[in-house]
N, C-alpha and C positions, 0 to 999 in steps of 0.2 A: 822337096816339099810337095810337089805335084803328086808323087806316088802316095804319100800319106793322105793327101786330100781325097784321091780316088778311093783308097781303102775305106774311108769313112763315108763316102757319098755315092758309091756305085750301086747300092741296092735299089731295086725297082720298088714301085708301090706294092706289087704282089709279094715281094720278099718281106717288106715291112708288115703287111697284113698277116702273112704266115707266122712271123715271129710274135706279133701281138697276140694272135690266137694261141700259139704255143705257150707263151709265158702265162697267159690268162688261165689256160687249162692246168698248168703246173700249180698255180696258186689255188685254183678252185679245188683241186684234188689233193693238195698238200704234198706235192711231189717235188723233192729236191733232185734235179737231174743228175748231179754228180754223185748222189748217194742212192739213186733209184736202182731197183732190181731190173733184170731184163724184162720181166712181165710188166712192171710199172712203165718202163720206157716204151714198150710195145703199145700199151694202152694209151699213153699220152700222144704218141705219134699217130695212132689211128684216130683218136678223138679230134686231134688237131686237123688231120686230113679231111675228115668229114665236115667239120665246121668251116674250114677254108673253102672246100668245094661248094658248099651251100652259099657262103658269102659271095664267092665269085659268080655263081649262077644268079644271085640276086642283083649284083652290081651290073652284070652284063645283060640282065633281063632275058635270060635264056632258060629253056626248060631242059638243060643238059642233064642226063641221068647221073645220079650220085651213087657210087658203089657203097653198099651197106657196111656196117661195122664188122670188120674182119672177113667180109665176103670176098670171094675170088672174082665175082662179076657183079654187074649192076643189078640191084634188087628193087630200086624205086626211082621215080623221077620227081624232082621238086616241083611244087606248084607255083606258077608265076604269080 
């Protein structure tokens, strides 16, 4: 039973935040992950990453740079 409990309770707050944003983006853009094309999946993953990084920067009160949408490197810093 302890193994089952761990499976359902081991997520961190950061994990839960990422999944909340992920599912919100799927709903917002009408994407069903199991039926999504590779392009749709890439879009949802990227928009989730950006929103997650912004939310983490807000929560931590840091001005950590956030890599732009599909950019290879940081293109902007969030404003505190």
